[in-house]
C-alpha positions, -999 to 999 in steps of 0.1 A, spaced: 636 -353 -3 658 -318 5 656 -304 -25 631 -290 -45 609 -305 -72 598 -290 -106 564 -300 -120 553 -296 -154 523 -289 -168 515 -324 -177 518 -338 -142 498 -311 -129 467 -314 -158 469 -351 -149 457 -340 -115 427 -332 -127 420 -358 -151 396 -385 -145 399 -400 -178 433 -411 -169 425 -422 -133 461 -441 -127 482 -409 -138 452 -387 -119 461 -408 -86 500 -407 -89 498 -371 -100 483 -359 -67 503 -381 -46 532 -366 -60 522 -330 -56 507 -336 -25 539 -349 -12 560 -321 -19 538 -294 -17 533 -308 23 575 -306 23 575 -273 9 594 -282 -24 568 -281 -46 578 -256 -74 562 -248 -108 569 -213 -132 547 -188 -144 549 -210 -175 535 -237 -160 504 -217 -142 497 -204 -175 498 -234 -195 478 -252 -166 449 -227 -172 449 -228 -211 452 -269 -210 425 -272 -182 400 -250 -198 402 -261 -238 416 -300 -231 399 -312 -200 369 -287 -201 375 -272 -167 353 -243 -161 371 -209 -159 365 -199 -122 374 -237 -112 409 -236 -132 416 -203 -116 410 -216 -82 437 -243 -92 461 -217 -105 458 -197 -74 469 -226 -52 496 -234 -78 507 -199 -69 515 -212 -30 539 -231 -44 571 -217 -50 568 -204 -86 598 -194 -107 597 -161 -128 619 -158 -156 636 -126 -166 651 -117 -198 687 -135 -193 671 -166 -182 651 -166 -216 684 -162 -237 697 -189 -212 669 -214 -224 672 -205 -262 708 -214 -259 698 -249 -240 674 -251 -265 700 -246 -297 728 -270 -279 704 -298 -265 680 -299 -295 649 -296 -271 617 -276 -281 621 -238 -273 593 -245 -245 606 -272 -228 643 -254 -224 623 -231 -206 607 -255 -180 644 -267 -177 659 -231 -172 630 -228 -143 639 -257 -126 676 -248 -127 669 -218 -114 647 -234 -86 678 -256 -79 654 -288 -85 668 -319 -81 644 -333 -105 620 -322 -130 588 -345 -134 578 -345 -167 562 -368 -194 575 -347 -220 610 -346 -218 632 -384 -217 631 -400 -188 665 -406 -166 676 -377 -188 701 -352 -168 693 -316 -184 715 -285 -170 720 -308 -137 681 -315 -131 676 -350 -135 640 -357 -157 614 -384 -140 584 -396 -159 564 -402 -126 537 -426 -148 565 -452 -159 563 -487 -140 585 -487 -110 
């Protein structure tokens, strides 16, 4: 483990989802492993999406969700600029993935992440030089 790992919102959400105990345990272990090594990475988009999904879908109290966002802010946080949004649009057009997923890929590329942990993108795909891994698939 030498390069950063980027965490998509869904992985962060599972760390709080007691309805999915196996996924929750896997998400907590994985995020903790990379946090301890100083290699866990998210973007502002992930922080925002987490807050909305945690409070709406999981019913997490807004104050608790805010505390989690504050903890995510301790990770390496990628801040996209205008040129990055344009690059994500281009990536979206050329690779036929959603614009929001293209923003995630762009942020992972900017972080020089080796891996992008996500349940939303194709496991094993290499997008913009970043390998997508669904951490919830059986080994």
